[in-house]
Residue frames relative to the residue before (quaternion, step in Angstrom):
aa qw qx qy qz dx dy dz
M 1.0000 0.0000 0.0000 0.0000 0.00 0.00 0.00
L 0.4061 -0.7159 0.5104 0.2491 3.60 -0.88 0.92
P 0.6040 -0.5737 0.4111 0.3702 3.55 -1.21 0.63
P 0.5011 -0.6545 0.4750 0.3081 3.59 -1.08 0.66
L 0.6969 -0.4113 0.3508 0.4713 3.55 -1.29 -0.01
S 0.5104 -0.6905 0.4300 0.2790 3.56 -1.03 0.80
G 0.5934 -0.5988 0.3805 0.3802 3.63 1.18 -0.13
G 0.5599 -0.6475 0.3672 0.3640 3.55 1.32 0.21
E 0.2688 0.7712 -0.5438 0.1931 3.67 1.02 0.43
S 0.6138 -0.5817 0.3965 0.3574 3.57 -1.15 0.59
L 0.6002 0.5774 -0.3768 0.4054 3.61 1.14 -0.36
A 0.5724 0.6034 -0.3864 0.3986 3.62 1.18 -0.40
L 0.5216 -0.6180 0.4881 0.3284 3.50 -1.23 0.56
A 0.4846 -0.6607 0.4909 0.2960 3.56 -0.94 0.94
P 0.6514 -0.5272 0.3624 0.4080 3.57 -1.09 0.65
G 0.0615 0.8228 -0.5561 0.1000 3.57 -0.84 0.97
R 0.6145 -0.5326 0.4362 0.3854 3.51 -1.36 -0.24
I 0.0726 -0.8197 0.5679 -0.0166 3.54 -0.45 1.23
T 0.1645 -0.7459 0.6387 0.0926 3.56 -1.04 0.90
L 0.1472 -0.7568 0.6337 0.0628 3.57 -0.96 0.95
L 0.0177 -0.8065 0.5902 -0.0294 3.60 -0.55 1.17
S 0.1050 0.7727 -0.6148 0.1186 3.55 -0.67 1.21
D 0.5648 -0.5694 0.4503 0.3925 3.60 -1.15 0.46
R 0.5882 -0.6293 0.3865 0.3296 3.53 -0.99 0.84
G 0.7655 0.3762 -0.2045 0.4802 3.57 1.01 -0.71
S 0.3869 0.7636 -0.4547 0.2458 3.58 1.30 0.14
W 0.5287 -0.6104 0.4954 0.3202 3.54 -1.20 0.71
L 0.6140 0.5869 -0.3584 0.3875 3.62 1.07 -0.64
N 0.5299 0.6593 -0.4144 0.3359 3.60 1.14 -0.45
A 0.5983 0.5708 -0.3594 0.4325 3.63 1.12 -0.57
F 0.7091 0.4381 -0.2475 0.4939 3.62 1.16 -0.58
L 0.5925 0.6641 -0.3675 0.2698 3.60 1.00 -0.74
P 0.5422 0.6042 -0.4288 0.3964 3.68 1.05 -0.44
D 0.6148 0.5383 -0.3696 0.4423 3.65 1.03 -0.61
L 0.6582 0.4853 -0.3172 0.4803 3.59 0.94 -0.76
I 0.6312 0.5337 -0.3378 0.4501 3.58 0.94 -0.83
A 0.6469 0.5191 -0.3190 0.4586 3.60 0.95 -0.89
A 0.6702 0.4991 -0.3136 0.4509 3.59 0.97 -0.86
L 0.6446 0.4940 -0.3270 0.4832 3.59 1.07 -0.70
W 0.6015 0.5324 -0.3630 0.4722 3.65 1.01 -0.66
Q 0.6434 0.5378 -0.3242 0.4378 3.57 0.93 -0.95
R 0.6848 0.4629 -0.2647 0.4967 3.58 1.17 -0.61
G 0.6169 -0.6019 0.3197 0.3936 3.60 1.27 0.16
H 0.5278 0.6499 -0.4107 0.3610 3.60 1.24 0.01
A 0.3554 -0.6739 0.6022 0.2386 3.54 -1.22 0.57
V 0.1104 -0.8303 0.5460 0.0176 3.59 -0.60 1.14
R 0.0883 -0.7631 0.6392 0.0366 3.57 -0.95 0.94
W 0.1640 -0.8077 0.5647 0.0434 3.57 -0.65 1.16
I 0.0216 0.8016 -0.5907 0.0896 3.59 -0.66 1.21
H 0.3040 -0.7641 0.5446 0.1646 3.57 -1.32 0.32
T 0.7537 0.2868 -0.2153 0.5508 3.61 1.18 0.22
P 0.5281 -0.6435 0.4379 0.3394 3.61 -0.92 0.71
A 0.5579 0.6040 -0.3999 0.4050 3.60 1.16 -0.42
A 0.6811 0.4923 -0.2879 0.4592 3.58 1.14 -0.51
L 0.4209 0.7109 -0.4687 0.3126 3.65 1.25 0.06
C 0.0261 0.7515 -0.6591 0.0070 3.54 -1.21 0.68
P 0.7036 -0.4902 0.2856 0.4279 3.64 -1.11 0.43
G 0.1449 0.7740 -0.6047 0.1193 3.50 -1.10 0.84
D 0.6403 -0.5249 0.3914 0.4017 3.58 -1.26 -0.26
V 0.8055 -0.0018 0.0633 0.5891 3.58 0.76 -1.08
C 0.1351 -0.7501 0.6416 0.0860 3.52 -1.08 0.86
L 0.1765 -0.7673 0.6106 0.0853 3.52 -0.88 1.05
L 0.1529 -0.7861 0.5974 0.0425 3.54 -0.58 1.27
L 0.1143 0.8183 -0.5440 0.1461 3.57 0.04 1.29
S 0.8232 -0.0669 -0.0349 0.5627 3.54 -0.61 1.22
C 0.4067 0.6791 -0.4755 0.3837 3.47 0.98 1.06
G 0.2341 -0.8242 0.5053 0.1034 3.60 -0.44 1.17
R 0.6279 0.5393 -0.3524 0.4367 3.63 1.13 0.24
L 0.3943 -0.6882 0.5595 0.2407 3.51 -1.13 0.78
L 0.3138 -0.7189 0.5823 0.2136 3.59 -1.00 0.77
N 0.3943 -0.6931 0.5422 0.2649 3.55 -1.10 0.71
A 0.7459 -0.4283 0.2694 0.4330 3.58 -1.31 0.16
D 0.6521 0.5134 -0.3282 0.4511 3.58 0.96 -0.76
Q 0.6575 0.5090 -0.3044 0.4646 3.57 1.03 -0.80
L 0.6502 0.5230 -0.3045 0.4594 3.53 1.03 -0.81
A 0.6502 0.5559 -0.3023 0.4206 3.53 1.10 -0.73
L 0.5491 0.6397 -0.3848 0.3757 3.59 1.27 -0.25
H 0.7705 0.2460 -0.1487 0.5690 3.60 1.26 -0.36
R 0.5544 -0.6135 0.4393 0.3511 3.58 -1.09 0.59
H 0.7769 0.0752 -0.0449 0.6236 3.54 1.15 -0.66
N 0.1065 -0.7441 0.6578 0.0477 3.53 -1.20 0.79
L 0.0978 -0.8537 0.5109 -0.0244 3.56 -0.29 1.32
V 0.0961 -0.7725 0.6273 0.0211 3.52 -1.02 0.93
V 0.1563 -0.7366 0.6454 0.1285 3.58 -1.17 0.66
H 0.0090 -0.8102 0.5800 -0.0838 3.55 -0.72 1.16
E 0.3860 -0.7619 0.4870 0.1829 3.58 -0.87 1.04
S 0.6147 0.4864 -0.4309 0.4471 3.60 0.34 1.22
A 0.5112 -0.5982 0.5102 0.3472 3.57 -1.31 0.21
L 0.1877 -0.8273 0.5210 0.0945 3.58 0.32 1.24
P 0.5282 -0.1200 -0.8378 -0.0686 1.52 -2.14 1.34
Q 0.4406 0.6522 -0.4820 0.3850 3.59 1.26 0.23
G 0.8391 0.2347 -0.1617 0.4633 3.56 -0.99 0.79
Q 0.2385 0.7518 -0.5666 0.2387 3.54 1.01 0.77
G 0.6171 0.5771 -0.3952 0.3605 3.59 -1.24 0.32
W 0.7405 -0.4638 0.3253 0.3616 3.48 -1.26 -0.61
S 0.8693 0.0800 -0.0873 0.4799 3.53 -1.27 0.72
P 0.0846 0.8535 -0.5124 0.0437 3.65 0.86 0.89
M 0.6445 0.5126 -0.3528 0.4444 3.62 0.98 -0.69
T 0.6222 0.5366 -0.3408 0.4570 3.57 1.00 -0.75
W 0.6820 0.4899 -0.3010 0.4520 3.59 0.79 -0.97
Q 0.6740 0.4936 -0.3082 0.4551 3.61 0.96 -0.80
I 0.6028 0.5166 -0.3642 0.4869 3.63 1.06 -0.61
L 0.6366 0.5205 -0.3345 0.4604 3.60 0.96 -0.75
E 0.6651 0.5000 -0.2832 0.4769 3.55 1.15 -0.71
G 0.5616 -0.6323 0.3720 0.3826 3.61 1.28 -0.15
A 0.3833 0.7430 -0.4793 0.2671 3.61 1.20 0.26
S 0.2338 -0.7637 0.5887 0.1248 3.58 -1.11 0.78
S 0.7446 0.2571 -0.1701 0.5920 3.56 1.25 -0.23
I 0.1178 -0.8210 0.5586 0.0038 3.57 -0.45 1.28
P 0.3391 -0.7210 0.5589 0.2296 3.64 -0.70 0.97
I 0.0784 -0.7596 0.6429 0.0592 3.58 -1.13 0.64
T 0.1161 -0.8340 0.5383 -0.0341 3.54 -0.74 1.19
M 0.1709 -0.7337 0.6450 0.1282 3.57 -1.04 0.78
F 0.0738 0.8033 -0.5845 0.0876 3.58 -0.83 1.01
E 0.5400 -0.5984 0.4819 0.3436 3.53 -1.33 0.29
A 0.4202 -0.7160 0.5054 0.2352 3.55 -0.81 1.04
V 0.0504 -0.7530 0.6559 0.0184 3.54 -1.13 0.83
A 0.7271 -0.4439 0.2780 0.4438 3.55 -1.27 0.09
D 0.6768 0.4552 -0.2894 0.5009 3.62 1.11 -0.63
L 0.6137 -0.5941 0.3881 0.3461 3.57 -1.18 0.73
D 0.8799 -0.0763 0.0447 0.4669 3.57 -0.91 1.05
A 0.4995 0.7147 -0.3624 0.3292 3.58 1.10 0.62
G 0.5216 0.6815 -0.4019 0.3194 3.66 1.20 -0.14
P 0.6875 -0.4737 0.3498 0.4250 3.59 -1.37 0.20
I 0.4461 -0.7164 0.4934 0.2106 3.50 -1.18 0.82
Y 0.2590 -0.7768 0.5584 0.1328 3.58 -0.92 0.90
L 0.8121 -0.0529 0.1165 0.5694 3.56 0.70 -1.09
Q 0.0351 -0.7687 0.6383 0.0219 3.53 -1.28 0.61
Q 0.0713 0.7574 -0.6488 0.0171 3.53 -1.29 0.55
Q 0.4579 -0.6746 0.5087 0.2764 3.58 -1.28 -0.05
I 0.2345 -0.6972 0.6576 0.1626 3.51 -1.28 0.67
T 0.1960 -0.7993 0.5627 0.0777 3.59 -0.60 1.17
L 0.1350 -0.7918 0.5947 0.0326 3.54 -0.90 1.05
Q 0.3999 -0.7169 0.5208 0.2343 3.55 -1.09 0.66
G 0.5699 -0.6268 0.3635 0.3874 3.58 1.23 -0.29
H 0.6890 0.4591 -0.2771 0.4875 3.59 1.32 -0.10
E 0.5025 0.6976 -0.4170 0.2951 3.58 1.23 -0.37
L 0.2880 -0.7236 0.6075 0.1560 3.54 -1.00 0.94
V 0.7726 -0.4275 0.1936 0.4276 3.56 -1.26 0.38
G 0.6653 0.5041 -0.3211 0.4474 3.61 0.93 -0.76
E 0.6583 0.5159 -0.3006 0.4585 3.57 1.09 -0.71
W 0.7343 0.4153 -0.2655 0.4669 3.56 0.75 -0.94
R 0.5856 0.5498 -0.3788 0.4596 3.59 1.19 -0.41
A 0.6115 0.5419 -0.3422 0.4639 3.58 1.09 -0.68
L 0.6365 0.4999 -0.3179 0.4938 3.61 1.07 -0.79
Q 0.6416 0.5242 -0.3266 0.4549 3.57 0.97 -0.82
A 0.6629 0.5075 -0.3120 0.4535 3.56 0.89 -0.89
S 0.6418 0.5341 -0.3127 0.4528 3.58 0.96 -0.90
A 0.6817 0.4829 -0.2846 0.4703 3.57 0.90 -0.97
T 0.6241 0.5498 -0.3316 0.4453 3.57 1.04 -0.78
F 0.6916 0.4626 -0.2865 0.4750 3.58 0.91 -0.94
E 0.6004 0.5496 -0.3722 0.4459 3.64 1.03 -0.62
L 0.6662 0.4830 -0.3178 0.4710 3.58 0.93 -0.80
C 0.6392 0.5326 -0.3359 0.4416 3.58 0.92 -0.83
L 0.7136 0.4446 -0.2674 0.4708 3.59 0.78 -0.98
A 0.5831 0.5444 -0.3734 0.4735 3.63 1.12 -0.54
W 0.6397 0.5226 -0.3357 0.4527 3.59 0.95 -0.81
F 0.6981 0.4472 -0.2920 0.4768 3.61 0.90 -0.83
D 0.7001 0.4846 -0.2885 0.4380 3.59 0.90 -0.86
R 0.7791 0.2537 -0.1215 0.5602 3.59 1.12 -0.69
H 0.0525 0.8921 -0.4485 0.0159 3.51 1.29 0.62
Q 0.7387 0.4359 -0.2580 0.4446 3.57 0.56 -1.14
E 0.6382 0.5307 -0.3101 0.4635 3.55 1.00 -0.86
V 0.6930 0.4873 -0.2750 0.4546 3.55 0.86 -1.04
V 0.6767 0.4820 -0.3042 0.4662 3.63 0.87 -0.88
D 0.6480 0.5100 -0.3299 0.4594 3.60 0.96 -0.71
A 0.7262 0.4341 -0.2376 0.4772 3.58 1.09 -0.63
A 0.3383 0.7595 -0.4932 0.2559 3.62 1.26 0.13
K 0.0797 -0.8021 0.5916 0.0184 3.54 -1.04 0.82
P 0.5169 -0.6517 0.4515 0.3228 3.56 -1.06 0.71
Q 0.5102 -0.5939 0.5002 0.3698 3.57 -1.16 0.39
Y 0.0087 0.7862 -0.6180 0.0017 3.52 -1.15 0.70
G 0.6152 0.5220 -0.4207 0.4147 3.54 -1.23 0.53
E 0.6314 -0.5379 0.3984 0.3917 3.53 -1.31 0.10
A 0.3726 -0.7454 0.5170 0.1954 3.55 -0.88 1.00
S 0.0792 -0.7427 0.6596 0.0836 3.53 -1.28 0.52
H 0.2639 -0.7952 0.5394 0.0840 3.55 -1.18 0.60
Y 0.2433 -0.7297 0.6207 0.1517 3.54 -1.07 0.82
P 0.4113 -0.7121 0.5126 0.2468 3.61 -0.99 0.82
R 0.6231 -0.4821 0.4339 0.4372 3.53 -1.29 0.11
R 0.4018 -0.6888 0.5342 0.2806 3.58 -1.03 0.71
R 0.1949 -0.7718 0.5981 0.0930 3.52 -1.14 0.74
A 0.6823 -0.4681 0.3548 0.4352 3.55 -1.26 0.20
A 0.6278 0.5650 -0.3280 0.4232 3.53 1.08 -0.78
D 0.6011 0.5803 -0.3610 0.4141 3.63 1.17 -0.45
S 0.6251 0.5228 -0.3370 0.4716 3.61 1.26 -0.14
R 0.4391 0.7245 -0.4433 0.2931 3.59 1.21 0.13
L 0.2917 -0.7359 0.5965 0.1327 3.57 -0.91 1.05
D 0.3278 -0.7067 0.5898 0.2127 3.56 -1.25 0.55
P 0.3379 -0.7813 0.4827 0.2058 3.61 -0.38 1.15
E 0.5956 0.5615 -0.3631 0.4452 3.60 1.25 -0.17
L 0.6729 0.4504 -0.2814 0.5150 3.60 1.27 -0.26
S 0.5435 -0.6107 0.4668 0.3371 3.53 -1.27 0.48
L 0.6219 -0.5284 0.4180 0.3992 3.58 -1.27 0.32
A 0.6051 0.5591 -0.3598 0.4379 3.56 1.07 -0.73
E 0.6597 0.5038 -0.3088 0.4644 3.60 1.00 -0.83
Q 0.7671 0.3388 -0.1774 0.5151 3.62 1.08 -0.57
F 0.3137 0.7925 -0.4869 0.1911 3.61 1.22 0.30
N 0.6296 0.5339 -0.3604 0.4345 3.62 0.97 -0.70
L 0.6181 0.5279 -0.3501 0.4655 3.58 1.08 -0.65
L 0.6516 0.5074 -0.3150 0.4677 3.57 0.99 -0.80
R 0.6092 0.5682 -0.3357 0.4397 3.63 1.18 -0.54
V 0.7702 0.3808 -0.1956 0.4728 3.61 1.03 -0.64
V 0.5462 0.6237 -0.4330 0.3537 3.62 1.10 -0.23
D 0.2989 -0.7216 0.6057 0.1521 3.52 -1.17 0.78
N 0.3762 -0.7773 0.4572 0.2126 3.57 -0.39 1.21
E 0.6814 0.4851 -0.2917 0.4640 3.56 1.18 -0.38
R 0.8018 0.3164 -0.1610 0.4807 3.52 0.89 -0.93
Y 0.7954 -0.0423 0.0266 0.6040 3.60 1.05 -0.70
P 0.0929 -0.8486 0.5204 0.0207 3.57 0.37 1.27
A 0.5764 -0.5602 0.4602 0.3769 3.52 -1.25 0.46
F 0.0303 0.7857 -0.6161 0.0464 3.52 -1.17 0.76
F 0.0623 -0.7741 0.6215 0.1033 3.55 -1.24 0.19
Q 0.3284 -0.7235 0.5730 0.2008 3.52 -1.27 0.45
W 0.0514 0.7995 -0.5920 0.0876 3.51 -0.95 0.95
R 0.8515 -0.0522 -0.0085 0.5217 3.54 -0.80 1.09
G 0.7578 -0.4378 0.1974 0.4416 3.47 0.85 1.08
R 0.6785 0.4339 -0.2931 0.5152 3.60 1.28 0.16
S 0.3225 -0.7337 0.5650 0.1961 3.52 -1.23 0.56
Y 0.1064 -0.8067 0.5811 0.0183 3.56 -0.89 0.99
T 0.1729 -0.7929 0.5805 0.0661 3.56 -0.93 0.96
């Protein structure tokens, strides 16, 4: 459930023009109407697009499940450009951080909202929280948790705008990077047990990159 209205405190961002940019094929798109409705309820005008070429001037741009970097001119179209990323930045910059951490066996996934800059995942941090996993969640279940946590951070930023912006902090520490996931990353090893590979089964997407294995010269999906 998304957080309710904040009650109109002076810390909240005044109603404005919000752009929501997500990749056209993103799984998150199925959840985004809930966030849009919550922003409308707060008085914001929301424009939802799927390509940076469609950007036009506004107050805040939410880059959610967007795999493209904006250049300086594109960033300048909005006063704030916000990204939500599932890692304790600067650790875990890059792509599909929640997937990679589940594969690593993590049961608590940090989720971070930060200001987008020209460099990848490098802007100042506004908000952070944790997504707690029990260890049994499959892709549809943990994605629902990820979407819920993402929207909570977004609405907290709008509801506590002045407080959150004033408390922004730069990233510090040594950065690490996750690569883009490929279809080959869903490959099972037939010599290992399913228990040993359960975390891989938790992250495979049966539509985009299904689990598969090779045996005696043949590939099985």
